[in-house]
MARDRENGU-14270 format. One record per residue (C-alpha): z negated, x, y negated. Coordinates in steps of 0.02 Angstrom, whole numbers, always signed. Example, Ala and Ser with C-alpha at 12.3 -4.5 7.8 and 13.67 -1.06 7.14 Angstrom:
<nodes>
node Z: -390&X: +615&Y: +225 .
node Z: -357&X: +684&Y: +53 .
</nodes>
This chain:
<nodes>
node Z: -7885&X: -1754&Y: +2447 .
node Z: -8045&X: -1789&Y: +2359 .
node Z: -8111&X: -1957&Y: +2383 .
node Z: -8163&X: -2084&Y: +2259 .
node Z: -8348&X: -2041&Y: +2279 .
node Z: -8312&X: -1850&Y: +2250 .
node Z: -8216&X: -1877&Y: +2100 .
node Z: -8335&X: -1975&Y: +1996 .
node Z: -8479&X: -1849&Y: +2054 .
node Z: -8375&X: -1714&Y: +1978 .
node Z: -8322&X: -1807&Y: +1824 .
node Z: -8463&X: -1928&Y: +1788 .
node Z: -8542&X: -1817&Y: +1631 .
node Z: -8349&X: -1819&Y: +1543 .
node Z: -8355&X: -1997&Y: +1567 .
node Z: -8541&X: -2031&Y: +1504 .
node Z: -8503&X: -1917&Y: +1353 .
node Z: -8349&X: -2032&Y: +1314 .
node Z: -8448&X: -2185&Y: +1336 .
node Z: -8584&X: -2131&Y: +1217 .
node Z: -8457&X: -2063&Y: +1098 .
node Z: -8375&X: -2236&Y: +1081 .
node Z: -8547&X: -2312&Y: +1069 .
node Z: -8609&X: -2209&Y: +931 .
node Z: -8429&X: -2230&Y: +840 .
node Z: -8444&X: -2425&Y: +846 .
node Z: -8630&X: -2412&Y: +786 .
node Z: -8593&X: -2302&Y: +635 .
node Z: -8436&X: -2398&Y: +591 .
node Z: -8531&X: -2567&Y: +577 .
node Z: -8646&X: -2496&Y: +449 .
node Z: -8530&X: -2364&Y: +358 .
node Z: -8392&X: -2465&Y: +294 .
node Z: -8236&X: -2374&Y: +212 .
node Z: -8047&X: -2397&Y: +191 .
node Z: -7917&X: -2308&Y: +98 .
node Z: -7823&X: -2387&Y: -48 .
node Z: -7671&X: -2301&Y: -127 .
node Z: -7617&X: -2418&Y: -264 .
node Z: -7669&X: -2354&Y: -442 .
node Z: -7775&X: -2510&Y: -476 .
node Z: -7874&X: -2512&Y: -318 .
node Z: -7819&X: -2681&Y: -295 .
node Z: -7865&X: -2699&Y: -110 .
node Z: -8030&X: -2628&Y: -133 .
node Z: -8201&X: -2711&Y: -208 .
node Z: -8242&X: -2655&Y: -377 .
node Z: -8408&X: -2564&Y: -402 .
node Z: -8460&X: -2731&Y: -501 .
node Z: -8447&X: -2830&Y: -349 .
node Z: -8518&X: -2703&Y: -235 .
node Z: -8685&X: -2706&Y: -364 .
node Z: -8688&X: -2897&Y: -348 .
node Z: -8685&X: -2909&Y: -187 .
node Z: -8828&X: -2772&Y: -137 .
node Z: -8946&X: -2868&Y: -274 .
node Z: -8928&X: -3034&Y: -191 .
node Z: -9108&X: -3101&Y: -172 .
node Z: -9089&X: -3199&Y: -21 .
node Z: -8933&X: -3251&Y: +86 .
node Z: -8763&X: -3331&Y: +24 .
node Z: -8663&X: -3416&Y: +157 .
node Z: -8473&X: -3445&Y: +122 .
node Z: -8382&X: -3567&Y: +233 .
node Z: -8190&X: -3531&Y: +226 .
node Z: -8103&X: -3691&Y: +282 .
node Z: -7924&X: -3626&Y: +336 .
node Z: -7793&X: -3721&Y: +436 .
node Z: -7718&X: -3632&Y: +571 .
node Z: -7544&X: -3722&Y: +554 .
node Z: -7504&X: -3630&Y: +388 .
node Z: -7314&X: -3629&Y: +329 .
node Z: -7240&X: -3461&Y: +359 .
node Z: -7255&X: -3399&Y: +186 .
node Z: -7449&X: -3427&Y: +162 .
node Z: -7486&X: -3324&Y: +320 .
node Z: -7489&X: -3161&Y: +232 .
node Z: -7593&X: -3237&Y: +96 .
node Z: -7711&X: -3301&Y: +232 .
node Z: -7735&X: -3127&Y: +317 .
node Z: -7758&X: -3053&Y: +152 .
node Z: -7898&X: -3166&Y: +113 .
node Z: -7989&X: -3141&Y: +268 .
node Z: -7968&X: -2952&Y: +241 .
node Z: -8057&X: -2979&Y: +74 .
node Z: -8189&X: -3085&Y: +152 .
node Z: -8220&X: -2965&Y: +287 .
node Z: -8253&X: -2826&Y: +154 .
node Z: -8376&X: -2953&Y: +64 .
node Z: -8458&X: -2966&Y: +215 .
node Z: -8477&X: -2779&Y: +259 .
node Z: -8533&X: -2720&Y: +102 .
node Z: -8663&X: -2865&Y: +79 .
node Z: -8736&X: -2856&Y: +246 .
node Z: -8857&X: -2981&Y: +295 .
node Z: -8860&X: -3049&Y: +118 .
node Z: -8676&X: -3117&Y: +123 .
node Z: -8607&X: -3225&Y: +275 .
node Z: -8447&X: -3280&Y: +318 .
node Z: -8391&X: -3405&Y: +441 .
node Z: -8201&X: -3459&Y: +446 .
node Z: -8183&X: -3640&Y: +496 .
node Z: -8019&X: -3721&Y: +562 .
node Z: -8002&X: -3905&Y: +508 .
node Z: -7847&X: -3922&Y: +625 .
node Z: -7875&X: -4065&Y: +755 .
node Z: -8068&X: -4043&Y: +710 .
node Z: -8111&X: -4228&Y: +643 .
node Z: -8293&X: -4162&Y: +586 .
node Z: -8236&X: -4004&Y: +513 .
node Z: -8107&X: -4091&Y: +397 .
node Z: -8247&X: -4223&Y: +357 .
node Z: -8352&X: -4085&Y: +304 .
node Z: -8239&X: -4004&Y: +192 .
node Z: -8190&X: -4151&Y: +105 .
node Z: -8377&X: -4197&Y: +69 .
node Z: -8393&X: -4010&Y: -9 .
node Z: -8252&X: -4055&Y: -123 .
node Z: -8116&X: -3949&Y: -34 .
node Z: -7966&X: -4063&Y: -18 .
node Z: -7809&X: -4053&Y: +96 .
node Z: -7671&X: -3978&Y: -7 .
node Z: -7489&X: -3983&Y: +9 .
node Z: -7398&X: -3813&Y: +55 .
node Z: -7219&X: -3794&Y: +78 .
node Z: -7127&X: -3656&Y: +155 .
node Z: -6972&X: -3607&Y: +243 .
node Z: -6962&X: -3600&Y: +436 .
node Z: -6804&X: -3580&Y: +537 .
node Z: -6687&X: -3615&Y: +382 .
node Z: -6775&X: -3779&Y: +354 .
node Z: -6898&X: -3830&Y: +215 .
node Z: -7071&X: -3863&Y: +284 .
node Z: -7199&X: -3968&Y: +196 .
node Z: -7373&X: -3970&Y: +263 .
node Z: -7557&X: -4030&Y: +227 .
node Z: -7679&X: -3888&Y: +252 .
node Z: -7837&X: -3821&Y: +189 .
node Z: -7865&X: -3670&Y: +110 .
node Z: -8039&X: -3667&Y: +19 .
node Z: -8203&X: -3598&Y: +11 .
node Z: -8388&X: -3666&Y: -8 .
node Z: -8529&X: -3541&Y: -49 .
node Z: -8697&X: -3607&Y: -48 .
node Z: -8874&X: -3523&Y: -89 .
node Z: -9042&X: -3607&Y: -69 .
node Z: -9000&X: -3782&Y: -135 .
node Z: -8861&X: -3735&Y: -260 .
node Z: -8666&X: -3735&Y: -196 .
node Z: -8504&X: -3679&Y: -288 .
node Z: -8333&X: -3726&Y: -209 .
node Z: -8149&X: -3655&Y: -237 .
node Z: -8046&X: -3801&Y: -200 .
node Z: -7890&X: -3693&Y: -147 .
node Z: -7856&X: -3516&Y: -149 .
node Z: -7703&X: -3502&Y: -222 .
node Z: -7693&X: -3313&Y: -289 .
node Z: -7785&X: -3168&Y: -191 .
node Z: -7761&X: -3059&Y: -328 .
node Z: -7885&X: -3158&Y: -428 .
node Z: -8003&X: -3204&Y: -280 .
node Z: -8136&X: -3064&Y: -313 .
node Z: -8164&X: -3129&Y: -486 .
node Z: -8177&X: -3306&Y: -428 .
node Z: -8294&X: -3253&Y: -275 .
node Z: -8411&X: -3135&Y: -382 .
node Z: -8429&X: -3249&Y: -528 .
node Z: -8492&X: -3402&Y: -412 .
node Z: -8601&X: -3292&Y: -319 .
node Z: -8683&X: -3232&Y: -488 .
node Z: -8700&X: -3415&Y: -554 .
node Z: -8786&X: -3460&Y: -378 .
node Z: -8895&X: -3309&Y: -381 .
node Z: -8951&X: -3275&Y: -570 .
node Z: -9132&X: -3332&Y: -605 .
node Z: -9069&X: -3413&Y: -780 .
node Z: -8901&X: -3476&Y: -857 .
node Z: -8844&X: -3399&Y: -1026 .
node Z: -8778&X: -3530&Y: -1134 .
node Z: -8609&X: -3500&Y: -1229 .
node Z: -8574&X: -3622&Y: -1392 .
node Z: -8407&X: -3681&Y: -1446 .
node Z: -8390&X: -3751&Y: -1633 .
node Z: -8221&X: -3814&Y: -1644 .
node Z: -8150&X: -3879&Y: -1811 .
node Z: -7971&X: -3905&Y: -1753 .
node Z: -7876&X: -4064&Y: -1751 .
node Z: -7713&X: -4116&Y: -1677 .
node Z: -7548&X: -4066&Y: -1774 .
node Z: -7486&X: -4243&Y: -1723 .
node Z: -7527&X: -4370&Y: -1884 .
node Z: -7494&X: -4508&Y: -1752 .
node Z: -7633&X: -4457&Y: -1626 .
node Z: -7769&X: -4586&Y: -1648 .
node Z: -7902&X: -4481&Y: -1571 .
node Z: -7857&X: -4319&Y: -1673 .
node Z: -7881&X: -4219&Y: -1518 .
node Z: -7928&X: -4031&Y: -1524 .
node Z: -7794&X: -3915&Y: -1489 .
node Z: -7903&X: -3782&Y: -1386 .
node Z: -7928&X: -3888&Y: -1239 .
node Z: -7861&X: -3762&Y: -1107 .
node Z: -7974&X: -3618&Y: -1177 .
node Z: -8126&X: -3735&Y: -1178 .
node Z: -8101&X: -3806&Y: -991 .
node Z: -8068&X: -3634&Y: -932 .
node Z: -8232&X: -3561&Y: -1019 .
node Z: -8325&X: -3706&Y: -953 .
node Z: -8274&X: -3651&Y: -772 .
node Z: -8357&X: -3492&Y: -792 .
node Z: -8500&X: -3525&Y: -901 .
node Z: -8627&X: -3641&Y: -958 .
node Z: -8542&X: -3705&Y: -1117 .
node Z: -8605&X: -3832&Y: -1253 .
node Z: -8513&X: -3908&Y: -1399 .
node Z: -8616&X: -3875&Y: -1564 .
node Z: -8579&X: -4002&Y: -1696 .
node Z: -8620&X: -3885&Y: -1826 .
node Z: -8567&X: -3983&Y: -1983 .
node Z: -8642&X: -4145&Y: -1912 .
node Z: -8817&X: -4054&Y: -1876 .
node Z: -8816&X: -3902&Y: -1982 .
node Z: -8900&X: -3812&Y: -1844 .
node Z: -8868&X: -3694&Y: -1692 .
node Z: -8977&X: -3751&Y: -1547 .
node Z: -9109&X: -3617&Y: -1472 .
node Z: -9042&X: -3592&Y: -1308 .
node Z: -8864&X: -3543&Y: -1379 .
node Z: -8852&X: -3352&Y: -1349 .
node Z: -8664&X: -3332&Y: -1409 .
node Z: -8553&X: -3434&Y: -1524 .
node Z: -8368&X: -3449&Y: -1524 .
node Z: -8262&X: -3522&Y: -1672 .
node Z: -8109&X: -3606&Y: -1657 .
node Z: -8006&X: -3636&Y: -1809 .
node Z: -8163&X: -3612&Y: -1932 .
node Z: -8063&X: -3660&Y: -2091 .
node Z: -8152&X: -3787&Y: -2219 .
node Z: -8321&X: -3740&Y: -2171 .
node Z: -8447&X: -3802&Y: -2292 .
node Z: -8570&X: -3695&Y: -2378 .
node Z: -8719&X: -3768&Y: -2281 .
node Z: -8623&X: -3727&Y: -2120 .
node Z: -8596&X: -3563&Y: -2166 .
node Z: -8780&X: -3527&Y: -2216 .
node Z: -8830&X: -3574&Y: -2041 .
node Z: -8712&X: -3466&Y: -1963 .
node Z: -8764&X: -3320&Y: -2076 .
node Z: -8947&X: -3350&Y: -2025 .
node Z: -8907&X: -3352&Y: -1840 .
node Z: -8832&X: -3194&Y: -1847 .
node Z: -8976&X: -3118&Y: -1936 .
node Z: -9087&X: -3171&Y: -1803 .
node Z: -8987&X: -3071&Y: -1683 .
node Z: -8843&X: -3198&Y: -1636 .
node Z: -8684&X: -3155&Y: -1567 .
node Z: -8526&X: -3246&Y: -1640 .
node Z: -8334&X: -3216&Y: -1597 .
node Z: -8245&X: -3280&Y: -1744 .
node Z: -8052&X: -3286&Y: -1735 .
node Z: -8003&X: -3323&Y: -1916 .
node Z: -7841&X: -3393&Y: -1984 .
node Z: -7745&X: -3298&Y: -2113 .
node Z: -7586&X: -3382&Y: -2111 .
node Z: -7555&X: -3581&Y: -2136 .
node Z: -7402&X: -3646&Y: -2076 .
node Z: -7293&X: -3778&Y: -2172 .
node Z: -7142&X: -3867&Y: -2155 .
node Z: -6971&X: -3814&Y: -2141 .
node Z: -7001&X: -3643&Y: -2064 .
node Z: -7122&X: -3580&Y: -2220 .
node Z: -7283&X: -3523&Y: -2205 .
node Z: -7422&X: -3471&Y: -2330 .
node Z: -7598&X: -3398&Y: -2344 .
node Z: -7730&X: -3487&Y: -2275 .
node Z: -7870&X: -3578&Y: -2364 .
node Z: -8030&X: -3496&Y: -2365 .
node Z: -8149&X: -3520&Y: -2217 .
node Z: -8272&X: -3406&Y: -2122 .
node Z: -8187&X: -3255&Y: -2196 .
node Z: -8296&X: -3299&Y: -2357 .
node Z: -8441&X: -3244&Y: -2254 .
node Z: -8413&X: -3096&Y: -2170 .
node Z: -8318&X: -3030&Y: -2343 .
node Z: -8518&X: -3018&Y: -2400 .
node Z: -8538&X: -2915&Y: -2245 .
node Z: -8396&X: -2789&Y: -2306 .
node Z: -8261&X: -2841&Y: -2199 .
node Z: -8095&X: -2925&Y: -2297 .
node Z: -7965&X: -3036&Y: -2209 .
node Z: -7801&X: -2988&Y: -2288 .
node Z: -7682&X: -3124&Y: -2297 .
node Z: -7517&X: -3053&Y: -2266 .
node Z: -7410&X: -3067&Y: -2111 .
node Z: -7397&X: -2923&Y: -2003 .
node Z: -7248&X: -2899&Y: -1900 .
node Z: -7186&X: -2783&Y: -1761 .
node Z: -6993&X: -2764&Y: -1723 .
node Z: -7026&X: -2675&Y: -1563 .
node Z: -7187&X: -2731&Y: -1498 .
node Z: -7183&X: -2916&Y: -1499 .
node Z: -7168&X: -3086&Y: -1394 .
node Z: -7028&X: -3194&Y: -1339 .
node Z: -7026&X: -3357&Y: -1441 .
node Z: -6923&X: -3518&Y: -1399 .
node Z: -6832&X: -3610&Y: -1546 .
node Z: -6714&X: -3771&Y: -1559 .
node Z: -6546&X: -3728&Y: -1617 .
node Z: -6449&X: -3893&Y: -1629 .
node Z: -6440&X: -3960&Y: -1444 .
node Z: -6492&X: -3793&Y: -1369 .
node Z: -6659&X: -3701&Y: -1344 .
node Z: -6649&X: -3524&Y: -1402 .
node Z: -6761&X: -3392&Y: -1323 .
node Z: -6778&X: -3222&Y: -1419 .
node Z: -6895&X: -3078&Y: -1463 .
node Z: -6990&X: -3142&Y: -1633 .
node Z: -7065&X: -2988&Y: -1746 .
node Z: -7185&X: -3115&Y: -1816 .
node Z: -7277&X: -3141&Y: -1655 .
node Z: -7358&X: -2976&Y: -1625 .
node Z: -7400&X: -2909&Y: -1449 .
node Z: -7551&X: -2774&Y: -1438 .
node Z: -7512&X: -2643&Y: -1311 .
node Z: -7627&X: -2544&Y: -1208 .
node Z: -7641&X: -2411&Y: -1348 .
node Z: -7697&X: -2549&Y: -1479 .
node Z: -7859&X: -2584&Y: -1372 .
node Z: -8010&X: -2492&Y: -1420 .
node Z: -8078&X: -2382&Y: -1275 .
node Z: -8237&X: -2371&Y: -1343 .
node Z: -8274&X: -2569&Y: -1332 .
node Z: -8297&X: -2598&Y: -1135 .
node Z: -8252&X: -2787&Y: -1131 .
node Z: -8048&X: -2758&Y: -1193 .
node Z: -8039&X: -2569&Y: -1137 .
node Z: -7936&X: -2628&Y: -969 .
node Z: -7831&X: -2746&Y: -1052 .
node Z: -7634&X: -2721&Y: -1079 .
node Z: -7581&X: -2854&Y: -1181 .
node Z: -7626&X: -2992&Y: -1320 .
node Z: -7500&X: -3100&Y: -1430 .
node Z: -7556&X: -3146&Y: -1602 .
node Z: -7433&X: -3271&Y: -1674 .
node Z: -7420&X: -3255&Y: -1871 .
node Z: -7553&X: -3142&Y: -1889 .
node Z: -7640&X: -3070&Y: -2062 .
node Z: -7742&X: -2900&Y: -2034 .
node Z: -7921&X: -2842&Y: -2078 .
node Z: -7995&X: -2694&Y: -2186 .
node Z: -8167&X: -2621&Y: -2224 .
node Z: -8239&X: -2614&Y: -2393 .
node Z: -8278&X: -2443&Y: -2455 .
node Z: -8451&X: -2471&Y: -2445 .
node Z: -8503&X: -2535&Y: -2283 .
node Z: -8684&X: -2601&Y: -2286 .
node Z: -8824&X: -2496&Y: -2223 .
node Z: -8883&X: -2522&Y: -2053 .
node Z: -8713&X: -2604&Y: -1998 .
node Z: -8575&X: -2526&Y: -1890 .
node Z: -8384&X: -2569&Y: -1895 .
node Z: -8274&X: -2520&Y: -1740 .
node Z: -8098&X: -2580&Y: -1741 .
node Z: -8055&X: -2651&Y: -1582 .
node Z: -7879&X: -2720&Y: -1602 .
node Z: -7725&X: -2623&Y: -1664 .
node Z: -7549&X: -2626&Y: -1716 .
node Z: -7419&X: -2474&Y: -1679 .
node Z: -7382&X: -2370&Y: -1810 .
node Z: -7214&X: -2457&Y: -1828 .
node Z: -7295&X: -2616&Y: -1895 .
node Z: -7259&X: -2682&Y: -2075 .
node Z: -7343&X: -2820&Y: -2189 .
node Z: -7249&X: -2947&Y: -2300 .
node Z: -7316&X: -3043&Y: -2436 .
node Z: -7314&X: -3251&Y: -2454 .
node Z: -7214&X: -3351&Y: -2456 .
node Z: -7165&X: -3315&Y: -2265 .
node Z: -6995&X: -3346&Y: -2205 .
node Z: -7020&X: -3407&Y: -2012 .
node Z: -6835&X: -3403&Y: -1972 .
node Z: -6814&X: -3322&Y: -1813 .
node Z: -6629&X: -3254&Y: -1852 .
node Z: -6663&X: -3151&Y: -2024 .
node Z: -6632&X: -2983&Y: -2046 .
node Z: -6782&X: -2897&Y: -1985 .
node Z: -6735&X: -2716&Y: -2033 .
node Z: -6727&X: -2795&Y: -2209 .
node Z: -6891&X: -2852&Y: -2193 .
node Z: -6961&X: -2703&Y: -2150 .
node Z: -6866&X: -2606&Y: -2273 .
node Z: -6949&X: -2706&Y: -2410 .
node Z: -7123&X: -2734&Y: -2331 .
node Z: -7279&X: -2729&Y: -2445 .
node Z: -7350&X: -2606&Y: -2327 .
node Z: -7312&X: -2518&Y: -2174 .
node Z: -7402&X: -2420&Y: -2036 .
node Z: -7542&X: -2458&Y: -1917 .
node Z: -7642&X: -2616&Y: -1949 .
node Z: -7805&X: -2661&Y: -1882 .
node Z: -7811&X: -2850&Y: -1830 .
node Z: -7986&X: -2839&Y: -1753 .
node Z: -8150&X: -2779&Y: -1795 .
node Z: -8328&X: -2788&Y: -1713 .
node Z: -8475&X: -2784&Y: -1828 .
node Z: -8643&X: -2737&Y: -1758 .
node Z: -8825&X: -2709&Y: -1807 .
node Z: -8921&X: -2757&Y: -1963 .
node Z: -8830&X: -2882&Y: -2077 .
node Z: -8868&X: -2924&Y: -2236 .
node Z: -8867&X: -3102&Y: -2292 .
node Z: -8711&X: -3187&Y: -2369 .
node Z: -8837&X: -3285&Y: -2455 .
node Z: -8969&X: -3180&Y: -2528 .
node Z: -9028&X: -3316&Y: -2644 .
node Z: -9062&X: -3423&Y: -2515 .
node Z: -9000&X: -3587&Y: -2446 .
node Z: -8854&X: -3668&Y: -2548 .
node Z: -8890&X: -3808&Y: -2662 .
node Z: -8788&X: -3973&Y: -2619 .
node Z: -8653&X: -4019&Y: -2747 .
node Z: -8682&X: -4168&Y: -2856 .
node Z: -8554&X: -4280&Y: -2777 .
node Z: -8641&X: -4253&Y: -2609 .
node Z: -8676&X: -4412&Y: -2512 .
node Z: -8867&X: -4451&Y: -2509 .
node Z: -8866&X: -4454&Y: -2315 .
node Z: -8795&X: -4278&Y: -2326 .
node Z: -8929&X: -4218&Y: -2442 .
node Z: -9058&X: -4285&Y: -2336 .
node Z: -8991&X: -4189&Y: -2183 .
node Z: -8968&X: -4035&Y: -2291 .
node Z: -9156&X: -4048&Y: -2356 .
node Z: -9221&X: -4064&Y: -2186 .
node Z: -9118&X: -3927&Y: -2082 .
node Z: -9097&X: -3799&Y: -2211 .
node Z: -9279&X: -3834&Y: -2285 .
node Z: -9348&X: -3794&Y: -2120 .
node Z: -9274&X: -3617&Y: -2091 .
node Z: -9369&X: -3465&Y: -2140 .
node Z: -9242&X: -3376&Y: -2246 .
node Z: -9194&X: -3200&Y: -2202 .
node Z: -9104&X: -3080&Y: -2319 .
node Z: -9080&X: -2954&Y: -2182 .
node Z: -9076&X: -2948&Y: -1994 .
node Z: -9245&X: -2962&Y: -1896 .
node Z: -9141&X: -2918&Y: -1744 .
node Z: -8972&X: -2831&Y: -1720 .
node Z: -8809&X: -2969&Y: -1708 .
node Z: -8632&X: -2944&Y: -1661 .
node Z: -8492&X: -3019&Y: -1745 .
node Z: -8315&X: -3005&Y: -1664 .
node Z: -8175&X: -3040&Y: -1793 .
node Z: -7991&X: -3060&Y: -1747 .
node Z: -7865&X: -3093&Y: -1897 .
node Z: -7789&X: -3226&Y: -1809 .
node Z: -7853&X: -3408&Y: -1750 .
node Z: -7705&X: -3477&Y: -1678 .
node Z: -7677&X: -3364&Y: -1510 .
node Z: -7801&X: -3480&Y: -1415 .
node Z: -7707&X: -3645&Y: -1439 .
node Z: -7649&X: -3743&Y: -1290 .
node Z: -7457&X: -3709&Y: -1332 .
node Z: -7489&X: -3525&Y: -1339 .
node Z: -7602&X: -3499&Y: -1178 .
node Z: -7469&X: -3594&Y: -1068 .
node Z: -7363&X: -3460&Y: -1121 .
node Z: -7485&X: -3290&Y: -1149 .
node Z: -7610&X: -3298&Y: -1011 .
node Z: -7678&X: -3133&Y: -1059 .
node Z: -7747&X: -3201&Y: -1225 .
node Z: -7867&X: -3311&Y: -1100 .
node Z: -7919&X: -3145&Y: -1019 .
node Z: -7963&X: -3071&Y: -1184 .
node Z: -8088&X: -3213&Y: -1237 .
node Z: -8169&X: -3233&Y: -1066 .
node Z: -8203&X: -3027&Y: -1072 .
node Z: -8282&X: -3056&Y: -1253 .
node Z: -8387&X: -3196&Y: -1189 .
node Z: -8452&X: -3096&Y: -1042 .
node Z: -8498&X: -2964&Y: -1151 .
node Z: -8594&X: -3073&Y: -1287 .
node Z: -8680&X: -3160&Y: -1149 .
node Z: -8732&X: -2987&Y: -1063 .
node Z: -8621&X: -3015&Y: -897 .
node Z: -8529&X: -2860&Y: -915 .
node Z: -8510&X: -2845&Y: -733 .
node Z: -8366&X: -2962&Y: -719 .
node Z: -8259&X: -2881&Y: -860 .
node Z: -8191&X: -2740&Y: -737 .
node Z: -8157&X: -2873&Y: -598 .
node Z: -8065&X: -3005&Y: -716 .
node Z: -7963&X: -2853&Y: -810 .
node Z: -7894&X: -2777&Y: -646 .
node Z: -7728&X: -2834&Y: -613 .
node Z: -7558&X: -2778&Y: -542 .
node Z: -7486&X: -2679&Y: -692 .
node Z: -7299&X: -2652&Y: -731 .
node Z: -7248&X: -2475&Y: -720 .
node Z: -7097&X: -2454&Y: -849 .
node Z: -7012&X: -2294&Y: -889 .
node Z: -7085&X: -2190&Y: -1028 .
node Z: -6902&X: -2157&Y: -1082 .
node Z: -6774&X: -2287&Y: -1054 .
node Z: -6654&X: -2214&Y: -937 .
node Z: -6461&X: -2215&Y: -961 .
node Z: -6348&X: -2337&Y: -871 .
node Z: -6285&X: -2205&Y: -736 .
node Z: -6472&X: -2166&Y: -690 .
node Z: -6514&X: -2348&Y: -668 .
node Z: -6364&X: -2359&Y: -559 .
node Z: -6425&X: -2211&Y: -465 .
node Z: -6601&X: -2265&Y: -444 .
node Z: -6527&X: -2454&Y: -403 .
node Z: -6431&X: -2386&Y: -270 .
node Z: -6549&X: -2250&Y: -211 .
node Z: -6664&X: -2377&Y: -161 .
node Z: -6556&X: -2508&Y: -84 .
node Z: -6441&X: -2396&Y: +14 .
node Z: -6525&X: -2196&Y: +10 .
node Z: -6702&X: -2259&Y: +86 .
node Z: -6621&X: -2359&Y: +231 .
node Z: -6508&X: -2216&Y: +258 .
node Z: -6654&X: -2085&Y: +262 .
node Z: -6748&X: -2187&Y: +394 .
node Z: -6577&X: -2193&Y: +501 .
node Z: -6556&X: -2003&Y: +476 .
node Z: -6744&X: -1979&Y: +521 .
node Z: -6727&X: -2078&Y: +681 .
node Z: -6565&X: -1983&Y: +722 .
node Z: -6649&X: -1802&Y: +699 .
node Z: -6800&X: -1872&Y: +812 .
node Z: -6676&X: -1931&Y: +948 .
node Z: -6587&X: -1781&Y: +945 .
node Z: -6748&X: -1675&Y: +956 .
node Z: -6798&X: -1769&Y: +1105 .
node Z: -6642&X: -1732&Y: +1197 .
node Z: -6655&X: -1561&Y: +1173 .
node Z: -6833&X: -1551&Y: +1239 .
node Z: -6785&X: -1663&Y: +1388 .
node Z: -6640&X: -1532&Y: +1420 .
node Z: -6756&X: -1402&Y: +1402 .
node Z: -6886&X: -1460&Y: +1527 .
node Z: -6751&X: -1504&Y: +1652 .
node Z: -6674&X: -1321&Y: +1624 .
node Z: -6854&X: -1255&Y: +1646 .
node Z: -6890&X: -1346&Y: +1814 .
node Z: -6707&X: -1312&Y: +1893 .
node Z: -6722&X: -1128&Y: +1859 .
node Z: -6889&X: -1123&Y: +1933 .
node Z: -6836&X: -1207&Y: +2080 .
</nodes>
């Protein structure tokens, strides 16, 4: 028998070769990172946008992930998915992005450090051994770059984590911060509200979390600050001519404006009427008309709640139009990936026959071809005969609910600044003379501008955003585009999409699918196991017979 020495001598080359192969594989795998992701939306793979951001970091971004080890059982898969995502960030970012996972459990110093950074100890609950378990744990992140820092206090939804991380990396590493202006003309519907608070608190807070935001008191100052790169209007009804002129000149100087414009005014006792004139009188001069008829969809609509006596009834409501994926323009990048938007009590938009030269109009939101429009007065009763409404509609077919106007705009005030009315207060006259008199009047654009108009101003109010979060996604994407931050659009818009049947199956087919998934798949696994077991027994018998016959 060969001794150990002779064995190593005979196989030394093979052993060295195997070791070298393992070393080379480890070396290459550290530098070439790849993975297989079979989901349609590539939910478990970083987007190209994030990869570009990571590879263009000038310096080092450090991320500290404070993660308690004693998480409830339900939170463990979430924590593992987060760590997998961070490892991919680290692999793509290389030396520019460093991750450190810190466990504050039984570590007072780490716990103190987390709290100093603004990461709180949060309560989480789960089920363990048939008992409800409530624990205080850490699951937050802190990112630092040079002398700046950003935090994610609590990671609750891994599906949104890529956007949250990449947006904060961009915010930390960019040289200059673009500024978004918000012009809010809304007031509380409740006349007993002494503060007359805005109806758009949620959208404003969400935008402040993403961007550098400034409130623009347009009527009070009659100016748009020079550092404002884009403006968002909230409920722009009742604008003075002076404010309209300031906006007109801002747009002609290359400004960007997003103007959801109200077409319908809600009254009392379930009645509604055409809205009062607002900013629509300005963009009408650019060739775009806001039609103040109400658009309805008997099929593509949202669910609405109504009180009926002592009960709350929820039902499909044709006056709340839902935009489907086919209704989002594929030629307009910010909204092309979206699949839903709800517009309650909406009008529609149409172009005039002769659009001003140098101005391009792109329809960005459309209803389905089954939509129809009715004239005022509008009955908002949810239990009316919708088929009869459609039969008596003033117009049927596809309606454009959003337009992008871009390029060279003509001035809506060709004769210069509007003169104040005779009954204008003296203080207001002085303000008008001071602000408008200092503006060098433009009759046409000195720089290309962009105006995004939606024929609904209500869809961003707090009570609608609470029920239709996809509306927030729409505005955030528009804001990113106006601020030239399109790298985030593809990340935020990616979500786990529903995959409904293209043709609704019959009831027997539904039952077949249901029982096939609940019983058929487990049965297939059992049959596969029995088949393998039988093949292994046959193989053993065959080997036994061969050796017995050879003996």
